[in-house]
N, C-alpha and C positions, 0 to 999 in steps of 0.2 A: 756639188752636183755635178756628174760627169756630162759630157757633150755626147749626145745620142747621134749615132751614124746609122744610116740605113742605105742600102744599094740593092737594086734589082740585079740579080746574078743570072736569072732565067726567067723567060716569059713565053706565054702561049695565049691561045684563044680557044673558046668552046661556046657552044650555042645554048643559050638559056632559054627553056621552052621550046627548043628546036627551032627557035627563029631569031633571037636577038643575040648578036655576037658579044660576048663578055671577054675580059682578059683575066688571066692568073699569072701573078708575079710570085717568084720565089725571092725573097728579100733577106740578104744577110745583113744582120743588125747586131749592135752590141748592147742590146738591152732586151729584157723580157717585157712584152707589152703590159702585162697585168701586174707587174712587180710594183709593190708600194713599201718604201723603206720603213715606214711606220708600223707595218703589219707583217711583213715577211722577214724571215730570218736572212735570206739571201736570194739573189736573182739565180735562176736555172739557166745557166749559160754552159757552152762546151769548154774544153781546155784551151781554147783560143780566146775566150771571153766573148763569145758570139752564140747567136741562134739563127735558125733559118725558118722564116714566116712564110705562111701560104696566105697571100692577099688576093681578094677578088676585086676586079675593077671594071668600069664601064666608061669608055671614052677617056681613059686617064685618071678617072676619080675612083677613090676606094668606095666600094659598096659593101663589102664584107670581108671577114677575117676568117681563116682556118686556123689550124694548129701551128704550133712552133716546134721545130725538130732540131736535133742536135748536128745534123749533117744535110748537105744538098741533096743526097740521095734519098734520105728519109723524108725529106720536105716534098721531093717530086713524087714519091711513092704515095704519101699522105693526098697530095692534090689528086693524083690520078684514082685513088679510091674514093674520094669525095665526089669527083665528076665523073660518074659512070658512063656517061655519053662519050666521053673521050676529050683528050686536050691535044690541039695542034700545037706542038712546041715549035715556035718560030723565032724566039729571041728578038722580036720586033722592037722591044723596048727594054733597054738595059742602061744601067748607070745609077749614079747617086740621086738620093731623094732629099729633099729639104724637109724641115719641121720635125725631125725625129719620128715620133709615133703618129704624126699627122699624115706621114707618106705623100708629101707633096711633089709632083713632078717639077723638075727644074725646066726652065725655059729651053727649048730646042732638044729635049730628050727624045 
C-alpha cells in the first residue's frame, strides 16, 4: 500500500448562501479518492502519478468534495464552474496535509 500524499497548491474563499465564508482548496495528491484496489483496474492519475482535487472547507475542516482533474488549470476551472458566485483566490492556505484522504491540516498551516 502506497503512502498517500496531499498538498494544497491553490486556495481561495467564497460565500455560501451569500453570508458564510467557505474555503476552496485545490489539492495535488498521488491517489484517486474513490479508487478501491479490489474493484478498480487502476487509479485515474496523470502522467506524474497525481490528480488535482477540488475540496470545500469551513474553518480548515473539509465539508465537501468536488471533482478530480488531471491538471491544476482543469481543477481551477472546475471549481469556478461549481461556485457560480465566484471564488476569491487568495492562496491563504497552502502546504502539505496529513491523513491522506482525510485532508487534515497540519499544525501552523
